[in-house]
Structures are given as structure tokens and as C-alpha cells.
N, C-alpha and C positions, 0 to 999 in steps of 0.2 A: 423320745425324740431323735436320739442318735441313730436308732434302728430306722426310723422312718426316713431320716436324712440319707441314709445308705441305700435304702430302697428306691428313693427318689433318684439318686445319682445312677443306680444300676438301671433303673427304667429309661432314663434319659440316655444312657450309653446305648442300651439295646435299640431305642428308637433311631439314634443316629446311626447304628450299624445297619438297621433295616433300610433307612432312607439311602445310605451310601450304597448299599447292595442293590437296591432298586434303580439308583442312577448308573450303576455299573452295567446292570443288565439292559437298561434303557440304551446305553451307549452302544452295546452289542447289537441291539435291535436296529440301530440307526446306522449300521454299516453295511454297504451294499458292494459285493464283488462283482466286477464287470469283466466280461470275457471279450477279448478283441484279438484280431489276427496279428497286427504289427507288420504286415507285408503288403499293404495295399494303398500305397501313396496316391494321391494327397489325402485320403481319407483317414487311414491309420498306418503308421510307420514306426519301426523300431529302430532308432539311430545307432550308429557305431558304438557309442558311449552308454547304450542301454536305456535310453529315455523313449517314451511313446510320444508321438506327436501326430497332428493331423486333424481334419474336420471332426471325424467321429470322437476323437479324444477330447477336444475342446467343447463339443456338444455335451458329452458325458459330464464333464466337470461342471458345465453351466447347469445341467439338470440337477446334478446332486446338490449344488449350492441352493438352487431353487427349492428343493425338497428338504433342505436342512439335513442331509445325510453324509456320512463320510464314504467316499468311493475308494475302492482298492482295485487296480487294474490286474488282470491275469492274462498272459499271452496264451494263445492256443493255436494249433494247426488248424486250418480252415475245415478240412474234411471231418475233423472230429469235434467241431464247435457245438453241434446240438446234443449229441451224446454226452459231452462233458458238461453241458448246462443241465440236462436231466440227471446226471450222476451227482450233481451238487457241487461241482468244481468252482462254479461262480453262479450269481443270481440273476444276471442278465447279460445278453449279448448286444454290444454296441459296436458293430463291425460291418456296416453297410449290407446287412442281411435283408434281402427283398422278401416282402410279405407275399407268400404263395400259399395257395390252398394245400398243396402237397406238405408244406412245412407245418401249416396250421394243424395237420393231423397229429403232430408231435408236440408242438409248443404253442404257447399264446403270444400275441404281439401287441405292442402299443400302436397307436396311430403312427403313420409314416413321419419321418423327419427330414427326409428329401426323397426326390424322384427325378432321376436323369436317365436318358435312353441309351441303348447299346450302340456301338459303331464298330466300323472295320478300319484297321490301319494296314498299309502295304509299304513295301520298299519304294523309294522315290522313282526308281527306274522300273517299276513293275509294269507288266502289260495288262494287268487287271484294271478295267475302267468302270465297272459297275458294282456296288455292294449288294448284289443279288445272287440268287442260286445259280442262274445261268452265268452270271460273271465270274463266280468262284468254281465253276465246274472243273473237276480234276485237279484243283489247287489244294495244297496242304494248309489248313486253317488251324491256328493255335488258339486255345482257350484255357482258362483255369478249370479244373475239374470241380464237380459238385456246385455249379454255379448256374444261375439262370441264363448266363451268357453262353455256356457250353450246352445247356439244354436247348436254347434257341437255335444254336449252330446245328445240332444234331436233328432237330425237328424241322426247322425252316431252310436249311441249306444242305439238303441231303446229298447233293452232287459234289460237295467238297469232302475232302478227306480230314476229318476233324482229329486234330491230335491234342490229348489233354495233359495239363501240367499242374502240379501242386500248387505253384505261386505264379502271379504274373511275372516276377522276376526271371523265371525260367524261360517263358515263351519270348520275352523281350530279348533274352540272350540268342535264342534260336532264329528270331527274325532278323537280328543284326548279323548273325552268321550266315544267314541264307539257308537255313534248314527248314524254315516254313515260308510260305508265300504270303501269308496275311494272318492277322490276329483279330480277335473279337473280344471287346470288353466294354466297360462303361465309357461313354464318350468323354467324361471328365478325366478319367484315369489315363486314357490313351492321349487326350489333349495336353495334359500336364506332362506326360512322359516325353511328348513331341517337343517340349520346350527345354529338355534336358540336353546335354552335349551328345550322349549316344543316341537319343531319339531323334533329334534335330538332323544329326548326320545321316541317319539311316532312312527315316520314314516319313510318311504323310498320311493324313487323315483321308481315307477314300469316302467316306460318308457315314450318316447315321442310319440305323434301322428302325423301322416301325415297330414299337414294342407291341407283343401279343399279351393281353392281360392275364391269360391263363398261365403263360410261361414266365413272363417278366414280373407279374404280380402288381401290387398297388404302390410301390415305392419301398424304400429301406425303412424298416421299423426295428423296434427293440424287442428281441425275443425273450420270454421268461418261461418258467415252467407252468404247465397247465394248472389252472384253478387258483393262480396267485392274483386274484382279482384286485386286491388293495394295492399291490405294487403297481399293476397295470394302470389303475385310475391315478396314482400318484404321477406316474411317468406321463400320462396324457395330459393332466393339469400342468405339469411343468413344461412340457412341449409347447402347449398353448401359451403359458406365461412368457416363455423367453421369445416367442413369436411376437407377442403383444408389447413387451417392454423394451425391444430393440436389441437384446443381447444376441438373438439369433442372427439378425442382419450384420451385427458387429463381427461375429465368427465367420458368417458367409463371406463377407467382403475382405477378410483377412486372407482367404483362400482363392476365391473366384470372382470373376468379373460378371457373373450372371447369378440370378437368384436360382439356387439348385432345388429349393422346395418343390417347385413345379406346380401343376395345377391340382 
């Protein structure tokens, strides 16, 4: 009887250890690392005290809550975002990355979570009057490198001298100081910058550009590694859920006066 009792206790302890181990493994499975840039306000921005903020960040948090997973954010330079994803530095990119055919050759995407057009901003005293190739002929046009906006400028505005920058902060500094004649980026990014002290003093929105579906893609989506279908389906379901339950609108209205989801 004493042996049987000890065997029962040992078996129970083993079962508990297995259960706890499974729970521990499960907790690891439910953790998703999210890569973001932290230099693209108002979508994602790293504050001076090291905190991430912005529409992308709040959307990511809402999606993780909906999926009942723990999210961990990792900041990464824009140019290396996709290589870092493929290398396993993080599991998903939520950084206003447009869904394009060129990128889909390397990674998979969720459905879009917003879609806004590109635009041109110029100094207030600029002699540029049209957001067209003819209007920008011979002008220096700043854009962030490795973006759909820089691709658009090089393809659709060939008469301009396109100058590329690692981050939007750098092209903003150059237009304020007069080293470039115009800049191209998302209309929301430019519009929000023009509300800041530096932007308002310097520049104005010249106009939006007609997106090219091949260049600009289908809107901003969440990039994941090829073949991770379960994660993509979870993300798509979560996007649909926060659109339906009002959480998306709550986040949208926190940052914008218009619905950035688009058509």
C-alpha cells in the first residue's frame, strides 16, 4: 500500500510537470514578435523616452488582443525590414508596408489594414504649381528610399531629380533648409507633419497623386514569412473583427479625421 501510494504521488507529480511544461510551451507559441520602423509618424514613431506610438502600434496591439497572443515589438531600419523578417528577427511587419507584387515574391501579406494615397509637399513660397511630371521638371524631389513613394517618383516623375533618404525625418530637414524643392510621401504623413511647428512654418501640401496599383499596391498590409498560412489567417480574422466591433474606428479616430481604411 505504501509503495502504491508513492507511485501515485510520483505519477501525479509527473503529470503536473508535463502539464506545466505544455503550458509553458504554449505560452511561447502565443508570443508574436512584431517588426516596425519607429520613424514614420503618425503611423509608427519612437519617442525620446524610447516608447513606440502611432496608428500601426495601436492596431498591432488591438490585433494581438483579438488573437489572444502576446506581442513584442522590435524596431528595425526600413531598408532591412524584409531581410530581418526572413532571417527570423521577428514574425510579422506592421510598419505601413504596402502590399506589392514585388514584395510578395519574398513575403506573404495579410489583407490591408489601411490604404491612403501619395502626395507632394512644397515650400510655401515655391514656384511649383502642379503635382505632375511637368510641374516638377528639373526640381529636386525628396523621398524615403525603398518605398512605393520613391518607386512612384522614379517611374512617374522622371523629369524630377529624385533624392533618396533613409527616413522621412531626413527629407523633412532638407526641405526646411531648402536643399530639396519638394517631397513625396503618404498624404497622411505629410498632412500630419504640416501641422507641426516646423512643417507649418515651412511648407504646404501641393496635391495628392493618383496611385498606380502596380507601384503603390493594394494598401498597407502585415508582412509575414512565406508559408505561414495559419498566422496570416489569424491576422485576417483579427483585422475583420476589429473592423466589425468598433475598435478599428476608435483607433482611427484617435489619429485621423478621415477613415484611412480606404475602399
